[in-house]
Structures are given as C-alpha cells and as structure tokens.
C-alpha positions as CSV (number, residue, x, y, z in Angstrom):
1,M,0.0,0.0,0.0
2,I,1.4,3.4,-1.0
3,R,2.3,6.0,1.7
4,Q,-0.7,8.2,0.9
5,A,-3.1,5.3,1.5
6,Q,-1.3,4.4,4.7
7,I,-1.6,7.9,6.0
8,S,-5.2,8.2,5.0
9,L,-6.1,4.9,6.7
10,Q,-4.2,5.8,9.9
11,S,-5.9,9.2,10.0
12,F,-9.4,7.8,9.3
13,L,-8.9,5.3,12.2
14,L,-7.5,8.1,14.4
15,G,-10.7,10.2,13.7
16,L,-12.8,7.1,14.4
17,G,-11.2,7.1,17.8
18,I,-13.8,9.6,18.8
19,L,-15.8,6.5,19.8
20,S,-13.5,6.5,22.8
21,Y,-16.3,8.6,24.3
22,F,-18.0,5.3,25.3
23,I,-14.9,4.4,27.4
24,L,-15.8,7.3,29.7
25,A,-18.6,5.2,31.3
26,C,-15.8,3.1,32.9
27,G,-13.5,6.0,33.6
28,S,-15.8,7.6,36.2
29,R,-14.3,5.2,38.8
30,W,-10.7,6.3,38.1
31,P,-9.3,8.1,41.3
32,G,-8.7,11.8,40.8
33,V,-10.4,12.1,37.4
34,G,-13.8,10.7,38.1
35,E,-15.5,14.1,38.3
36,V,-13.9,15.3,35.0
37,V,-14.8,12.1,33.3
38,E,-18.4,12.3,34.6
39,W,-18.7,15.9,33.3
40,L,-17.5,14.8,29.8
41,W,-19.8,11.8,29.8
42,Q,-22.8,14.1,30.4
43,R,-21.6,16.4,27.5
44,P,-20.8,14.1,24.5
45,W,-20.6,17.0,22.1
46,A,-18.0,18.8,24.2
47,Y,-16.0,15.6,24.3
48,C,-16.3,15.1,20.5
49,G,-15.2,18.7,19.8
50,G,-12.3,18.5,22.2
51,F,-11.2,15.1,20.8
52,Y,-11.4,16.4,17.2
53,L,-9.3,19.5,18.1
54,L,-6.6,17.5,19.8
55,V,-6.4,14.9,17.0
56,N,-6.0,17.7,14.4
57,I,-3.2,19.3,16.5
58,F,-1.5,15.9,16.5
59,I,-1.9,15.7,12.7
60,V,-0.4,19.1,12.2
61,L,2.6,18.2,14.3
62,I,3.2,14.9,12.4
63,F,2.4,15.7,8.8
64,R,3.3,18.6,6.5
65,G,2.1,19.8,3.1
66,A,0.4,17.3,0.8
67,E,0.5,14.6,3.5
68,W,-1.3,16.8,5.9
69,Q,-4.0,17.5,3.3
70,V,-4.5,13.7,2.9
71,A,-4.5,13.2,6.7
72,V,-6.9,16.0,7.7
73,R,-9.6,14.9,5.2
74,A,-9.4,11.3,6.3
75,C,-9.5,12.3,9.9
76,F,-12.5,14.4,9.3
77,L,-14.3,11.5,7.6
78,G,-13.4,9.1,10.4
79,S,-14.6,11.6,13.0
80,V,-17.9,12.2,11.3
81,C,-18.4,8.5,10.9
82,G,-17.8,8.0,14.7
83,I,-20.2,10.9,15.5
84,G,-22.8,9.1,13.3
85,I,-22.5,6.1,15.6
86,I,-22.7,8.2,18.7
87,V,-25.9,9.9,17.3
88,T,-27.4,6.5,16.7
89,A,-26.6,5.4,20.2
90,L,-27.4,8.5,22.3
91,C,-29.9,10.7,20.5
92,E,-33.6,10.6,20.3
93,A,-35.0,7.7,18.2
94,S,-36.1,10.1,15.4
95,Y,-32.4,11.1,14.9
96,H,-31.1,7.5,14.7
97,V,-31.5,7.2,10.9
98,F,-29.4,10.4,10.4
99,G,-26.6,8.7,12.3
100,W,-26.8,5.7,10.0
101,Y,-26.7,8.1,7.1
102,M,-23.6,9.8,8.4
103,V,-21.8,6.4,8.6
104,V,-22.8,5.4,5.1
105,L,-21.9,8.8,3.6
106,T,-18.5,9.1,5.2
107,F,-17.6,5.5,4.4
108,F,-18.4,6.1,0.8
109,H,-16.2,9.1,0.5
110,Y,-13.3,7.5,2.4
111,S,-13.5,4.2,0.5
112,E,-13.4,6.1,-2.8
113,Y,-9.9,7.4,-1.9
114,L,-8.7,4.1,-0.5
115,T,-10.0,2.0,-3.4
116,T,-8.3,4.4,-5.9
117,A,-5.1,4.1,-4.0
118,I,-5.3,0.3,-4.2
119,G,-6.5,0.0,-7.8
120,N,-5.1,3.0,-9.6
121,P,-2.5,4.8,-7.4
122,R,-1.2,6.7,-10.4
123,T,-4.4,8.9,-10.5
124,L,-4.7,9.3,-6.8
125,S,-5.2,12.9,-5.6
126,L,-7.2,14.8,-3.0
127,D,-10.0,14.9,-5.5
128,S,-10.3,11.1,-5.0
129,Y,-12.2,11.7,-1.8
130,L,-14.9,13.2,-4.0
131,L,-15.6,15.8,-1.2
132,N,-15.5,18.6,-3.8
133,H,-17.3,16.6,-6.5
134,S,-19.5,19.5,-7.8
135,W,-21.8,22.3,-6.7
136,A,-24.8,20.2,-7.7
137,Y,-23.6,17.3,-5.5
138,G,-23.2,19.7,-2.5
139,I,-26.6,21.4,-3.1
140,A,-28.3,17.9,-3.3
141,A,-26.7,16.9,0.0
142,V,-27.8,20.1,1.8
143,A,-31.3,19.7,0.3
144,S,-31.5,16.2,1.8
145,W,-30.4,17.4,5.2
146,A,-33.0,20.2,5.1
147,E,-35.8,17.8,4.2
148,F,-34.8,15.4,7.0
149,F,-34.8,18.1,9.7
150,L,-37.9,19.8,8.5
151,E,-39.9,16.5,8.3
152,R,-38.4,15.4,11.6
153,W,-39.6,18.7,13.2
154,L,-43.1,18.4,11.7
155,L,-43.6,14.6,11.7
156,P,-41.0,13.0,14.0
157,D,-42.6,9.6,13.8
158,M,-42.0,9.6,10.1
159,K,-38.3,9.2,10.8
160,K,-38.9,6.1,12.9
161,V,-40.1,3.9,10.0
162,W,-37.1,1.6,10.4
163,Y,-37.8,-0.9,7.6
164,V,-37.5,1.9,5.0
165,S,-34.1,2.9,6.4
166,V,-33.0,-0.7,6.5
167,I,-34.0,-1.1,2.9
168,G,-31.9,2.1,2.2
169,I,-28.9,0.6,3.9
170,I,-29.2,-2.6,1.8
171,I,-29.5,-0.5,-1.4
172,C,-26.4,1.5,-0.4
173,L,-24.4,-1.7,0.5
174,W,-25.4,-3.2,-2.9
175,G,-24.3,0.0,-4.7
176,E,-21.0,0.2,-2.8
177,I,-20.2,-3.5,-3.7
178,I,-20.9,-2.9,-7.4
179,R,-19.0,0.3,-7.5
180,K,-15.9,-0.8,-5.6
181,S,-15.7,-4.1,-7.4
182,A,-15.8,-2.2,-10.7
183,M,-13.0,0.1,-9.6
184,L,-10.8,-2.8,-8.4
185,T,-11.6,-4.8,-11.6
186,A,-10.7,-2.0,-14.0
187,K,-7.7,-0.9,-11.9
188,T,-5.6,1.4,-14.0
189,N,-8.4,1.7,-16.6
190,F,-10.6,3.4,-14.0
191,N,-10.6,7.2,-13.6
192,H,-13.0,9.5,-11.8
193,I,-12.8,11.8,-14.8
194,V,-14.0,10.8,-18.3
195,Q,-10.9,10.4,-20.5
196,T,-11.0,12.0,-23.9
197,K,-7.5,10.7,-24.9
198,R,-6.6,7.1,-24.8
199,Q,-3.6,6.2,-22.7
200,E,-1.0,3.6,-23.8
201,N,-2.1,1.1,-21.2
202,H,-5.8,1.7,-21.6
203,E,-7.7,-1.5,-22.4
204,L,-11.4,-2.4,-22.7
205,V,-12.5,-4.2,-19.5
206,T,-15.2,-6.8,-20.1
207,W,-14.7,-9.2,-17.1
208,G,-15.8,-9.1,-13.5
209,A,-18.6,-6.6,-12.8
210,Y,-18.2,-5.5,-16.5
211,R,-19.7,-8.8,-17.6
212,F,-23.0,-7.7,-16.2
213,F,-23.0,-3.9,-16.7
214,R,-21.2,-1.7,-19.2
215,H,-20.9,0.9,-16.5
216,P,-20.9,-0.8,-13.1
217,S,-19.3,2.1,-11.3
218,Y,-22.2,4.4,-12.3
219,V,-24.7,1.7,-11.5
220,G,-23.3,1.4,-8.0
221,W,-23.2,5.2,-7.5
222,F,-26.8,5.6,-8.8
223,W,-28.2,3.1,-6.3
224,W,-26.0,4.3,-3.5
225,S,-27.3,7.9,-3.9
226,V,-30.9,6.8,-4.0
227,G,-30.4,4.5,-1.0
228,T,-29.1,7.4,1.1
229,Q,-32.5,9.0,0.8
230,F,-34.3,5.8,1.8
231,I,-32.1,5.7,4.9
232,L,-33.2,9.3,5.8
233,V,-36.8,8.4,4.9
234,N,-36.9,11.5,2.6
235,P,-39.7,10.9,0.1
236,F,-39.2,14.1,-1.9
237,C,-35.4,13.8,-2.2
238,A,-35.7,10.1,-3.0
239,V,-37.7,11.1,-6.1
240,A,-35.4,14.1,-6.8
241,Y,-32.2,12.1,-6.4
242,T,-33.5,9.3,-8.7
243,L,-34.4,11.8,-11.4
244,A,-31.2,13.9,-11.0
245,S,-28.9,10.9,-10.9
246,W,-30.6,9.4,-13.9
247,I,-30.2,12.6,-16.0
248,F,-26.6,13.0,-14.9
249,F,-25.6,9.4,-15.7
250,N,-27.6,9.4,-18.9
251,D,-25.6,12.4,-20.2
252,R,-22.3,11.1,-18.8
253,I,-22.7,7.6,-20.3
254,H,-23.7,9.1,-23.7
255,F,-20.5,11.2,-23.7
256,E,-18.2,8.5,-22.3
257,E,-19.4,5.9,-24.9
258,M,-18.6,8.3,-27.7
259,T,-15.0,8.3,-26.5
260,L,-14.9,4.5,-25.9
261,I,-16.1,3.9,-29.5
262,N,-13.4,6.2,-30.6
263,F,-10.8,4.3,-28.5
264,F,-11.9,0.7,-29.3
265,G,-14.1,0.8,-32.4
266,E,-15.8,-2.4,-33.3
267,K,-14.6,-4.1,-30.2
268,Y,-16.7,-1.7,-28.1
269,L,-19.6,-1.9,-30.4
270,D,-19.7,-5.7,-30.0
271,Y,-19.5,-5.3,-26.3
272,Q,-22.5,-2.8,-26.4
273,K,-24.6,-5.4,-28.2
274,K,-23.9,-8.1,-25.5
275,V,-24.1,-6.1,-22.3
276,G,-26.5,-3.3,-21.2
277,T,-25.5,-0.1,-19.3
278,G,-27.0,-1.5,-16.1
279,L,-29.1,1.6,-15.5
280,P,-32.9,1.7,-16.2
281,F,-33.9,3.1,-19.6
282,I,-30.4,4.3,-20.4
283,K,-29.1,2.8,-23.7
284,G,-25.9,4.9,-24.0
285,F,-24.5,6.2,-27.2
286,I,-25.9,4.4,-30.3
287,L,-23.8,4.8,-33.4
288,K,-26.0,5.4,-36.4
289,K,-24.7,3.7,-39.6
C-alpha cells in the first residue's frame, strides 16, 4: 500500500477514535479524574469537539504539506463516521437514521480514496475523496439534510419507519459493492474523470462486474445515492435524487461511450450489443450507420 493510502487509513482510524467517548462510562471510577470524566460523559458533544481538536493538533505536528492534506480529510471523515455512531446510540429515536446516514456517507467518500489508492494509485489525488465533487452534489446533500430536519420537526414519527431505512442501507451496500468491485476490476483503466485521450495502457475491460453492466461504477453510485434518501426516509429527495442521478448518468454515459467507441471501435460496439449499461432506460450512445 502506497504511503498516501497508509496515511489516510491511519488518519481515518484516528478520527474514528472519537468513539473512545464510550470508554468514559468506565472512567468515572478512576481516582482523581472521576468528576472530570463524569462531566464529559454528560456532555458528549463537548468531548467530540475536544477530541477532534486534539487529534488535528497531533496531525499538524506529524504531517506537512500534501501529506497533511490527505490526513486532515481522512481524519474528518473518520470523526464524522464516529459521530454518526454516537448519534445513533445516544440521540432521540427520530435522529437515529441520520446517524446511519452519516456512517454510510463518510464510508463512501473515504472508501473512494482508499480504493483508488489500491486499484489505480497513479491517478490518486485529494479529489479522489470526492468531497468537492461538484456544486450540484453539494446542493443535493444540503437539500436532503434540510428535508430530513424539516420533516423530523413536523412529523418526527415519520423518521422512525425503520424498515424503510433498513431497505436504504441494503441498497447502499449493494451500490458500494458494485462500484468498488468495478474500480478494483478496472484498476488502471478506471478514472473519476472521463478520459478523452486514450492512454497507452488503456484497455477495454469486459470481465468481473463489467460482464453484467457496461458501467458498473455508475450503477453502483446511482443506487447508493438513491439508497441514502431511503435511509433518511426522505420521500421528496428520494424522487429528486432518482431523477437527477438518472439525468446525470444518462448524459455522462452518452458522452463516455462516444470516447470509448473512438478508442476501441468495433470491439466496443460488439460489447455494447452483449451487455447493457445497467441503469434503467439508459441505452448509451448508439452509433448510427
């Protein structure tokens, strides 16, 4: 594993150490510190804030430059993942699904970086975390949070429909498995950015997940994004995410397949005839003869 991947994994786990909050329940019996520990146990968010601050000070002292950039992002994702677990364990029942969502969201972004580091380290960059994917992605995320908290305020029992959230988690896991298997199968042929110029080592991948879908990484991301809204029990964003993701991937697949036909010619056209895109009602670019 390359150094950037090692740093990111260490930092993610360091951030996840915020779960040490649960050790405080045992620490109240320690002589001399019992009162302090008890005070922190009753104020979980003070503990989380203090822990995150101390961990980031440690990261600043250990890493510099590009390595610090890698570490601070991984630590942030690990910390938010841990806070999601704390929310699920301690907050009112109607907030539990938001904690599940936090875990699923942060794991997706961190695993994008780690999987890229394993499968195609040559293209690894800070953008591999996908934290700055696009303005549209950020707006969609904020919209889903706004819907959750508004509906939770007006109809708190709506966010306790556990079976909907469980279905969402299953959908997200399914999407993650498809996407990450695609990335690891394609390896150096995978890139987060559509390539318009064929590289020397670029080959057409038709095995593994690509035996079932022409675009498994998009299939996985599509279902993952929709699944997140099932977790939150967000009916409006579930519909909006489905439509927005469909439009996005329809356009992207259309453009990408134009480049793939240009790269591989008849070989890709034959592949098109045998394997579908994997996304509903999306046929991809059809070459008219």
